[in-house]
N, C-alpha and C positions, 0 to 999 in steps of 0.2 A: 563090529558092535560098539567098540570102544570109541572107534573114530567118529560114530555116528552121534554118541554121547558128547564127545567133546565139543562136536561141531554145534548141537543145539545148545551146550553151555556159553559158548562164544556168542551165539546168536542172542541168547535172552541178556547177557551183559550188555551188549551193542543198543537192544531195545531199551534196557533201563537207562543207559547213559542218553539217548535221544529223548525220553521223556522226561529227565532231569534239567536238560537243556532247553526243552519247550515250556517248562513250568518257570523257568529262571525269571526273576522280575525285571522290567523292561527300566532302565535309569531314568530318573526324571530329567525332563529338559531343563538347561541351564537356567538360572536366574539372571536377567538383564539388569544390571543396577543403574539407577540414573547417572547420566553423563557418560556411560562407556559402551552406548550403542554404536552399531558400525552403519546405520543408515546415513546416506547422504543425499540432499535434496540437489537437483539440478534443475535449473529454471532460464527462462530466455522470455523476451517480450518481442512482440510481431513487429516492431518498427524501432529503430535508433534515430529517427529524424522526424519532425512534425514541422512543417512550414505553414506558417499563418500569412494567408493573403486576403484580398477583399471579400472572396466568396467562400471564407472558413466559417462554418456553421458548428463546429465541434467534431469530434473524432472519438471513437473507442479502440483502444488498443487490447491486445489479447496477451495474458500472461499464461504461459504453459510449462510444464517442466515433468519430472519423474523422481521417484524415490529408488536411488540404487541401493542394491542389497536389502531390498525389502524383504521381510518375512511375515507379511500379513496373510493369514491363512485364507481370506475371502474378502472381496471389494466392502463389504457393510461390515466387518468386523467392528469397524471403530479404534484400530489400533493407532491410526496415524491421522493428524490433523495438520492442515496448512494455513497459514496467514501470511497475505502479501500486503504490503504497506508501500503506497506511492508518495513522495514527498516532493513538493516542488520547492523552487528557490526562494529564499527568506526574503521578507519585505517587511515594510514599515506600515502601520496601520494605527489610525487615531480612532478611538471609540469615544461617543459623547454621550452623556445621559440627557435626555429631553427633559425639560422643565416648563410648568407652565405659568406664565408671567400675565397677567392681565387678560386672561381669556386665551392667550396665544401660547401655542407650544414653541419653544425656542431651544437652541442648542446650549446645554448647559456645561458643568464641569466634566472634563474627558480625562482619558489616559492614552498614553502614546506607548505602543508596542513596536519596538525597533527591531524585533529578530524574530518573525514568526513565519511558519511556512505558508507560502502563498496558495499552496494546493495541498490537500492531504486526504488520502483515500485509503480506507482498510477493507479488504475482502478476505473472507475466512470461510471455511468449510462447515462451520456451526458457530454460534456466539461465542465471541473471544474469552468470556469469563467463564465458559464452560471448558474452555480448552487449558488454560494456565490460571494460576492463582494473581490476584492483584499486584501481588510484590514482583511476580515475575514481567508481567505487562507493563507496570511501571519501570522497572528496571530496562527493559528494553524499548520502551517507548513507545507502546502499540497501544492504539485508543485516543480518542479525543480528551479523556480524562488524564491521561498520561502525558500530553502536551506541556513542554515547558516554555513558557513564553518570557523568560527570564524576568518574573516578577513573583515573589514570595506570596502565594495567596492564603497560607495557613493562618487560621485565626484571624483572617480580616474578611469580613462579609462584604465589604465594599468592593475589595480586590476580587472576590470570588463573583460578585455580581456581574463586574465589568468583563471578567473572563468568560462567564456564560453567555453574556450578550454578544461578545465577540464571535465566540464559536457558533451561536444562533444565526448571526448574519451572514458567517461564512458559509453555513449550511443552507441559508436560502439562495445564495448565489452560486450553488451547487459545487463550491470549491472544496467543501469539507464532506465527505460521504463514510458511512459505514455500512456494509453489506454483509450481514452475518451468513448469507449462503451463497456468496458470490464466486467460491471456490468448489468446483466439483470434481470428485475423482472418477476416472474412466478405467475401469479394470482395477488392478490390485495396486498400481505405482503410479499411473499417469494422473495427471489432474490439470485443470484450465479454468480460467476467468477472466472476465472482462472488468475494464475501468472506462467510465465514460468521461472525457476530458471537455468541459463546456469551452462556448465560444470567448469567454472573459478569461483566457488563460494568460498568465505572465511568461514572458521569454526567460528562457535559462536552461539550467541543468537538473533534470527530475530524477530523483534516485528511487530505485525499486528495490526493497529488500523483501525476501521470501523466508520465511521460518517455517521449519520442520518441527513438529511436537509428536512425541509419543507418550501416551499416558501421564499427559500434564507436563513433562520435562522438555526442554529443547533439547533436541536431537542434531540438527544441524540448521545452517542458514547460508544463504547465497544472497549475491546483490547484482545488480546491473544499473543503467542508466539509459536516458533518453534526452534529446537536445529539441528544445522547442525555439523556433527563430522567425523572423519576419522576413518577407520578401516582396518584390516588387516595389510599387509606389509607397505602401506602407513602411517597409523597410527603409527607404529613403527619408521620408519624413521624421519617422523615429529616431534615426542617427542625427538629423539636424537638430532635432529637439533636445535630445540628451547629451550629444558630443559637441555640437556646435550651435549653441543657444543664441549667439550674436548673429551669425549668418541667418538662423532661423528667423530671428526678430525682422532683420532686414528683408527677408524674402516676403514675410507675412506684410510688412508695410508696403512693399512693391506692389504685391497683388491688389491690397486694397485700394491703392492710388489708381492702378491700371482698372480695376473694377469701377471706380467711381466716374474715370475719364470715359469709358465706353458706355456708361449710363448717361453722362452728360451729352454725349454726341447723339445717342440714339433717341433722347427724349427732349433735346433742346428745341427752344421756340425761335425762328427766325424773326 
């Protein structure tokens, strides 16, 4: 009988301990401070070499990647945002203001920009100003308003006017683009986006930067590049014109003289 009471007492104590453990509060999830997240973005592009020939009509490149060490609970949780920036080689551009003289529109005063990207595209998972603050975007050089044309436009309406006109002209040529829904997440951590490169591309090295944001803070970034070159007859003419201008001029004169002689023999009157 004593043994049975002792067994019941031990069983009662064990039940109390199990209930206490079951009611113990669950410790809160650790708070991730800005700049201390462990996520890493990995990205690549569909091609590293683009060749321009006579039949080139433009091309689309694919930017794809994933978020390593992602802790997003579901695909639509909105925890992560991705911004991809494609920047072409720098070039020199002259912007002139049209003025009306005697009823005619002629080129007026202008500004020369000697160091601007010949191509600039921004694609993101949502509007960039909803992803990060203006100060962060300006510091990273993301967005058309954050482009530095090596000219101070602060407090100068004329400079701001020329800069706005330059950006508008580049947008009309499809050389500057912004796509607020260009990056799409596939599942929890995979993403993809496409960038259209127009037919009037400049040759050179194009830089691709991919930024990962979490709750408005930069968590990780990576970069890549692709090369745009000319091939065939276009490459030969381009190399002669820019690297051997004297020979290019002589060749042009020779072709003009030959064409003139051929026309003279074809249409001469005996």
